[in-house]
C-alpha positions in Angstrom: 22.9 -11.7 8.4 21.3 -14.7 6.7 18.9 -14.0 3.8 15.3 -15.0 4.4 13.8 -17.0 1.6 10.5 -18.5 0.6 8.3 -15.5 1.4 6.2 -13.3 -0.8 4.9 -9.7 -0.4 1.3 -9.3 0.8 -0.7 -6.2 -0.3 -3.3 -5.3 2.2 -6.1 -2.7 2.3 -7.8 -1.0 5.2 -9.8 2.2 5.9 -8.3 5.2 7.7 -9.0 5.2 11.4 -11.3 8.2 11.1 -13.6 6.5 8.5 -16.9 5.1 9.7 -19.0 3.0 7.4 -22.8 3.2 7.8 -25.9 1.8 5.9 -28.7 4.2 5.1 -32.2 3.7 6.4 -33.3 1.8 3.3 -30.3 -0.4 3.3 -29.6 0.5 -0.3 -26.6 2.8 0.2 -23.3 2.7 2.0 -22.2 6.0 3.6 -18.6 6.6 4.5 -18.0 9.5 6.9 -14.6 10.9 7.7 -12.6 14.0 8.3 -12.4 14.4 4.5 -16.2 14.5 4.1 -18.9 12.0 3.1 -18.8 9.4 0.3 -21.9 7.4 -0.8 -22.0 4.1 -2.7 -25.4 3.3 -4.1 -26.6 -0.3 -4.4 -23.2 -1.8 -3.5 -22.4 -5.3 -4.5 -22.3 -7.7 -1.5 -18.6 -8.1 -2.1 -18.1 -4.3 -1.6 -20.2 -4.4 1.6 -18.1 -7.2 3.1 -14.8 -5.7 2.0 -15.5 -2.3 3.5 -16.9 -3.9 6.7 -13.7 -5.8 7.2 -11.4 -2.9 6.1 -13.0 -0.8 8.9 -11.6 -3.4 11.3 -8.1 -3.6 9.9 -5.9 -4.6 6.9 -7.3 -7.3 4.7 -6.1 -9.3 1.7 -8.6 -8.7 -1.1 -8.4 -12.4 -2.3 -9.5 -13.5 1.2 -12.6 -11.2 1.1 -13.6 -12.6 -2.3 -13.1 -16.1 -1.1 -15.3 -15.5 1.9 -18.2 -14.2 -0.3 -17.8 -16.1 -3.5 -15.6 -19.1 -3.0 -14.4 -20.4 -6.3 -10.8 -20.9 -7.6 -8.0 -18.4 -7.3 -8.3 -17.1 -10.9 -12.0 -16.5 -10.4 -11.4 -14.6 -7.1 -8.8 -12.4 -8.8 -11.2 -11.6 -11.6 -14.0 -10.7 -9.2 -11.6 -8.4 -7.3 -10.6 -6.7 -10.5 -14.1 -6.2 -11.8 -16.1 -5.4 -8.7 -13.8 -4.3 -5.9 -11.0 -2.3 -7.5 -13.1 0.3 -9.2 -14.8 1.2 -5.9 -11.6 1.1 -3.9 -9.8 3.3 -6.5 -12.6 5.9 -6.1 -12.1 5.8 -2.3 -8.3 5.8 -2.5 -8.0 8.9 -0.4 -9.7 7.1 2.5 -7.6 4.0 2.2 -4.4 2.8 4.0 -2.3 0.6 1.7 -0.1 -1.8 3.8 2.7 -4.0 2.6 3.4 -7.1 4.6 4.9 -10.5 4.0 4.5 -14.1 4.9 7.0 -14.3 7.8 4.0 -13.5 10.1 5.9 -10.7 12.0 3.5 -8.0 11.0 3.4 -5.2 8.4 6.5 -3.6 6.9 5.1 -0.2 5.9 1.8 1.6 5.2 0.9 4.5 3.0 -1.8 7.0 4.1 -3.2 9.9 2.1 -2.7 13.3 3.8 -4.7 15.5 1.3 -8.3 15.3 0.2 -8.6 13.6 -3.2 -5.1 12.1 -3.1 -4.8 8.9 -5.1 -2.2 6.2 -4.4 -1.4 4.5 -7.7 1.0 1.5 -7.4 4.0 1.5 -9.7 6.4 -1.2 -10.9 9.9 0.2 -11.0 12.2 -1.2 -13.7 15.1 -3.3 -12.4 17.8 -0.8 -13.5 16.0 2.4 -12.7 18.3 4.6 -10.6 16.4 6.3 -7.8 17.0 7.9 -4.4 15.0 9.7 -1.8 13.5 13.0 -3.0 15.0 16.1 -1.4 13.3 17.4 1.7 12.0 14.1 3.0 11.8 14.0 6.8 12.1 10.9 9.0 10.1 11.2 12.2 10.3 8.9 15.2 6.9 7.6 16.3 5.7 5.4 19.2 6.4 2.4 17.0 8.7 2.9 14.0 9.2 5.9 11.9 7.2 8.0 9.4 8.3 9.6 6.1 6.9 13.0 5.0 7.6 15.2 2.0 6.1 18.6 1.3 5.7 17.6 -2.4 3.9 14.3 -1.6 0.2 13.9 -0.7 1.0 10.8 1.3 2.7 9.8 4.5 4.6 6.5 4.8 4.8 4.7 8.1 7.7 2.4 8.6 6.7 -0.4 10.9 9.7 -2.7 10.9 13.5 -2.4 10.7 13.5 -4.0 7.2 11.6 -1.0 5.9 14.2 1.3 7.4 17.0 -0.7 5.7 15.4 0.1 2.3 15.0 3.8 3.1 18.6 3.9 4.3 19.8 2.6 0.9 17.9 5.4 -0.8 20.1 8.0 0.8 22.3 7.3 -2.3 21.3 6.5 -5.8 20.4 2.8 -6.1 18.6 0.5 -8.5 15.9 -2.1 -7.4 18.2 -4.8 -8.8 21.1 -3.7 -6.6 18.9 -3.2 -3.5 17.5 -6.7 -3.9 21.0 -8.1 -4.1 22.5 -6.4 -1.0 19.6 -6.7 1.5 19.0 -10.0 3.3 15.3 -10.1 2.3 13.3 -11.9 -0.4 13.8 -9.9 -3.6 10.1 -9.6 -4.1 9.7 -7.9 -0.7 12.5 -5.5 -1.2 11.2 -4.5 -4.7 7.7 -4.1 -3.4 8.9 -1.7 -0.7 10.7 0.4 -3.3 7.5 0.4 -5.4 5.4 1.7 -2.5 7.9 4.4 -1.7 8.0 5.5 -5.3 4.2 5.5 -5.7 4.0 7.5 -2.5 6.2 10.2 -4.0 9.2 9.6 -1.7 11.7 8.9 -4.4 13.0 10.6 -7.6 14.8 9.3 -10.7 18.5 10.0 -10.9 20.6 10.8 -14.0 22.0 9.3 -15.9 19.5 6.5 -15.9 20.8 3.0 -16.4 19.5 1.2 -19.5 17.5 -2.0 -19.2 19.5 -5.1 -20.1 
């Protein structure tokens, strides 16, 4: 199978399907209602308003939201996202769906959804030589489109939308390092590594012993 090159991972954000975003009568507060309860954001920045409006419709790239509101160069958009958007989105992490895609335009690879109130999805960056595998007790469930991973010890559920995500999960049935996974799968290394990072952050993997030292 030929290796696909020239693509980068895309990190997308959206709100869970049960989340509804409303504006209060005075227009000074955003109200997010869901099965998890109600969240309120007082005097939201226009960037936050636009981001949540678009996330209610589906996955978005944060840089695109900033560009729509602020314009400016790429560095300036990234700074605005870090300073204005991320603190709010981190607070609302339990209402978010974090989706990983890539530039081949064939749709998302996998998504992470919180399954417990207050659960926070914190991205990680696995070292190249970290030896990991699926954590014990993970179940793989067939859905209408793709598979889902669940673990009793994780507050997250991972939806696998494409075969490429299943390839990565299959490798994790045995101990593997990100470096080796990137070498054996016919995917851009950045994309393979990003999928491993998402699975680890969702609590679907565990470290193996002995760990392999960094070169």
